[in-house]
C-alpha positions in Angstrom: -16.8 -1.6 4.9 -17.6 -3.0 1.5 -15.7 -6.1 0.4 -14.1 -5.8 -3.0 -13.3 -9.1 -4.7 -11.0 -7.3 -7.2 -10.1 -10.5 -9.1 -13.5 -12.2 -9.2 -16.7 -11.5 -11.0 -18.7 -13.3 -8.3 -17.8 -14.3 -4.7 -16.2 -17.8 -4.5 -18.3 -20.6 -3.1 -16.3 -21.1 0.1 -16.7 -20.8 3.8 -15.2 -19.5 7.0 -15.2 -21.4 10.3 -14.1 -20.8 13.8 -12.6 -23.7 15.7 -10.9 -24.4 19.1 -8.8 -27.5 19.9 -7.3 -27.5 23.4 -5.9 -31.0 22.9 -2.9 -29.4 21.2 -1.7 -28.1 24.6 0.3 -31.0 25.9 3.8 -31.5 27.3 6.0 -32.6 30.2 4.9 -31.8 33.8 7.7 -31.3 36.4 7.1 -32.0 40.1 9.0 -29.0 41.5 7.2 -25.8 42.6 7.1 -23.0 40.0 7.7 -25.4 37.2 4.6 -24.7 35.1 4.7 -24.6 31.4 2.4 -23.0 28.8 0.4 -26.2 28.3 -0.5 -26.2 32.0 -1.5 -22.6 32.3 -3.3 -21.6 29.1 -7.1 -21.7 29.2 -9.9 -21.7 26.7 -11.2 -18.2 26.3 -14.6 -17.5 27.9 -16.7 -14.4 27.9 -16.0 -13.6 31.5 -12.2 -14.1 31.3 -10.1 -11.6 33.1 -7.9 -9.5 30.8 -4.8 -11.4 29.5 -3.0 -12.5 26.5 -5.3 -14.2 23.9 -3.9 -16.3 21.1 -6.1 -16.3 18.0 -5.3 -18.5 14.9 -5.8 -17.5 11.3 -5.8 -20.7 9.2 -5.4 -19.3 5.7 -3.5 -20.1 2.6 -5.7 -18.1 0.3 -3.5 -15.0 0.1 -0.3 -17.1 -0.4 -2.0 -19.1 -3.2 -3.1 -15.9 -4.9 0.5 -14.6 -4.5 1.8 -17.7 -6.2 3.8 -18.8 -3.1 4.1 -22.3 -1.7 1.0 -23.1 0.4 0.9 -24.7 3.8 0.7 -21.8 6.1 -2.9 -22.7 7.0 -1.4 -25.3 9.3 0.9 -22.7 11.0 -1.4 -22.0 14.0 -1.4 -25.7 15.0 2.4 -26.1 14.7 3.0 -22.9 16.6 0.8 -23.9 19.5 2.5 -27.3 19.7 5.9 -25.6 19.8 4.7 -23.1 22.5 3.1 -25.7 24.7 6.3 -27.0 26.4 7.9 -23.6 27.0 8.3 -22.4 30.5 5.6 -20.2 32.0 6.9 -16.8 33.2 3.7 -14.7 33.1 1.7 -13.3 36.0 -1.5 -12.5 34.0 -3.5 -15.3 32.3 -3.3 -16.5 28.8 -6.1 -17.8 26.6 -6.6 -19.8 23.5 -9.3 -18.0 21.5 -9.5 -20.6 18.7 -8.9 -20.3 15.0 -10.6 -18.4 12.2 -10.4 -20.9 9.3 -10.5 -19.8 5.7 -11.9 -22.5 3.5 -10.9 -22.3 -0.2 -10.6 -18.7 -1.5 -12.9 -16.9 1.0 -10.1 -14.5 1.9 -12.0 -11.3 2.3 -14.7 -12.9 4.4 -12.0 -14.6 6.6 -10.2 -11.2 7.0 -13.4 -9.5 8.1 -14.2 -12.4 10.5 -10.7 -12.1 11.9 -11.2 -8.4 12.3 -14.4 -8.9 14.3 -12.7 -11.4 16.6 -9.7 -9.0 17.2 -12.0 -6.1 17.9 -13.9 -8.2 20.4 -10.7 -9.2 22.2 -9.5 -5.6 22.4 -12.9 -4.5 23.7 -12.5 -7.2 26.5 -9.1 -5.7 27.3 -7.1 -8.7 26.1 -3.8 -8.4 24.3 -4.4 -10.4 21.0 -1.5 -12.3 19.4 -2.7 -13.6 16.0 -1.1 -16.8 14.7 -1.0 -17.0 10.9 -1.5 -18.2 8.3 -0.2 -16.2 5.3 0.7 -12.5 5.6 -2.8 -11.7 4.4 -3.5 -11.9 8.1 -2.1 -8.4 8.4 -5.1 -6.7 6.8 -7.6 -8.5 9.0 -5.5 -7.8 12.2 -5.2 -4.1 11.4 -8.9 -3.8 10.5 -9.8 -5.3 13.9 -7.7 -2.7 15.7 -9.2 0.0 13.5 -12.7 -1.1 14.3 -12.0 -1.1 18.0 -10.5 2.4 17.9 -13.3 3.8 15.8 -15.8 2.2 18.2 -14.0 4.0 21.0 -14.5 7.3 19.3 -11.0 7.9 18.1 -11.2 10.2 15.0 -7.7 9.9 13.5 -5.6 7.5 15.6 -1.9 7.4 14.8 -1.4 3.6 14.4 2.2 2.7 13.9 2.6 -0.5 11.9 5.9 -2.2 12.5 6.6 -5.1 10.2 9.6 -7.4 10.4 9.7 -8.7 6.9 11.9 -9.5 3.9 9.1 -8.0 1.7 7.2 -4.7 1.7 3.9 -6.4 0.9 2.9 -3.2 -0.9 1.8 -4.6 -4.2 -1.2 -3.1 -6.1 -4.4 -4.8 -4.8 -6.4 -3.6 -7.8 -5.3 -6.7 -9.7 -5.7 -9.3 -6.9 -5.7 -9.1 -3.1 -3.1 -11.5 -1.6 -0.4 -12.0 1.0 1.6 -9.4 -1.0 -0.9 -6.5 -0.8 -2.0 -6.0 2.9 -0.1 -2.8 3.6 -1.3 -1.1 0.4 -4.8 -2.1 1.4 -4.2 -0.5 4.8 -2.7 2.6 3.3 -5.8 2.9 1.0 -8.1 2.4 4.0 -6.3 5.0 6.0 -6.7 7.5 3.1 -10.4 6.8 3.0 -10.8 7.3 6.7 -8.6 10.4 6.8 -6.2 8.6 9.1 -2.4 8.9 9.0 -0.5 5.9 7.5 2.6 5.1 9.5 4.5 2.1 8.5 8.0 0.8 9.3 9.3 -2.2 7.4 12.5 -3.8 9.0 14.6 -6.5 7.4 13.7 -5.7 3.8 15.6 -7.7 1.1 16.5 -5.5 -1.9 16.8 -8.6 -4.0 13.2 -9.6 -3.2 11.5 -6.3 -3.8 11.2 -4.5 -7.2 12.1 -0.9 -7.8 8.4 -0.2 -8.1 7.9 -1.4 -4.5 10.8 0.7 -3.2 9.2 3.7 -5.0 5.8 3.0 -3.4 7.5 2.8 0.0 9.1 6.2 -0.6 5.8 7.7 -1.7 4.1 6.4 1.4 7.0 7.7 3.6 7.7 4.2 4.9 10.6 3.8 7.4 12.8 1.2 5.7 15.7 -0.7 7.1 17.2 -3.4 4.8 18.4 -6.7 6.0 22.1 -5.8 5.3 21.8 -2.9 7.8 21.1 -5.4 10.6 24.6 -5.9 12.0 25.6 -5.8 15.7 27.5 -2.5 15.3 24.4 -0.8 13.8 21.7 -2.2 16.1 21.8 0.7 18.5 21.2 3.1 15.6 18.3 1.1 14.3 16.8 1.0 17.8 17.0 4.8 18.1 15.3 5.2 14.7 12.6 2.8 15.9 12.1 4.8 19.1 11.7 8.0 17.1 9.0 6.2 15.0 7.2 5.0 18.1 7.1 8.4 19.7 5.0 9.7 16.7 2.4 7.0 17.3 -0.5 6.5 19.6 -0.9 2.8 19.1 1.4 0.1 17.7 0.5 -3.0 15.7 3.4 -5.4 15.3 3.5 -8.0 12.6 6.3 -10.5 12.0 6.6 -12.3 8.8 8.9 -15.3 9.7 10.6 -15.1 6.2 12.5 -12.1 7.7 14.7 -14.8 9.4 17.5 -16.5 7.6 16.5 -19.8 5.8 18.7 -21.7 8.3 16.6 -20.4 11.2 13.3 -20.4 9.4 13.1 -22.9 6.5 9.4 -23.4 6.9 8.0 -20.3 5.2 6.5 -19.4 1.9 9.7 -17.7 0.6 12.9 -18.6 2.6 15.4 -15.8 2.9 18.8 -16.2 1.3 20.2 -13.7 3.9 17.6 -12.6 6.4 18.0 -11.1 9.9 18.8 -13.4 12.8 16.5 -13.8 15.7 19.3 -12.6 18.0 19.2 -9.2 16.3 15.4 -8.9 16.1 14.6 -9.9 19.7 15.9 -6.6 21.4 13.8 -4.5 19.0 10.7 -6.6 19.7 11.3 -6.3 23.4 11.5 -2.5 23.0 8.2 -2.5 21.1 6.6 -4.7 23.7 7.8 -2.5 26.6 6.8 0.8 24.9 3.3 0.8 26.5 1.7 1.3 23.1 1.6 -2.2 21.7 -2.1 -3.2 21.2 -1.8 -6.1 18.9 0.7 -8.5 17.3 0.7 -11.3 14.7 3.0 -13.8 13.2 2.8 -14.9 9.6 4.0 -17.5 7.0 4.8 -20.5 9.3 4.6 -23.4 6.9 5.0 -26.7 8.7 5.2 -28.7 5.4 8.7 -27.3 4.7 9.9 -26.9 8.3 13.1 -28.8 9.1 13.3 -30.1 12.7 10.5 -27.6 13.6 13.0 -24.8 13.4 10.5 -22.2 12.2 7.8 -23.3 14.7 10.3 -23.1 17.5 11.5 -19.6 16.4 7.9 -18.4 16.2 7.1 -19.9 19.6 10.1 -18.0 21.1 8.7 -14.8 19.6 5.3 -15.4 21.1 7.0 -16.2 24.4 8.8 -12.8 24.3 5.7 -10.9 23.3 3.7 -12.4 26.1 6.1 -11.7 28.9 4.5 -9.3 31.4 7.1 -9.2 34.2 
């Protein structure tokens, strides 16, 4: 696929690296049987590793910077690993650290393609990738990796359902500049070019944070929209039924969680903290239903910004979400 640097006359002089640091996985060790924690069980990924859950970091601030947000999300994968390390181990299958794709400077498009190549390779090896962002520009690279994998497997027009928990649509026009605010428009355009259906559900949208133009684009693209104010305990069962109907119409699911969907009190360390948001307690049952659908192929988390995280609240919430996604019992 050709890379289009829409906002630059020449590609920026930047680089992309891939790194792995297992020293982040530390924590308490208990003497009792069956007391393992993540830091004791996770392994560095190897080529001959048995299928399992594979964590892949995406260290990028480039999309947030282009979107004029507060930067710092490039440090998100490190903070998330540290928060996940001491959590109790309840898996039966293995889990691996696949390292980080690091975007240096403004090399966003190159970094997204590198991420896609890594995701595709993980899927080929029958792993379940969980990508740790990084800004929400991670979404285009994640989806592209899944698309490459399905195309390599000969699927002509796969019905990929994108489920995004997010305060924002991220459907801005990428013809001006590609950023953390444009990934789902880019995906919609890519689907149109490939002749694939575009199926997108955005849950937790803040009307105050999205312009009328974005709501109009969502309507044109037939996006399933549930606003943050709809997430109340009395309405959760209805939202779950709507989500189940969405899932039935899909062959594969890609789940992406922008942590700014959570209230600022639960997730202060994001690019754009939510004045209202949707609590983790209301989101978790939906994520469990997605996980248990049998169709989830790939997940990512975005916008963890340790520079603005109070008491590691956001990192802890993100770690809890990874813990839930990785449960296999």
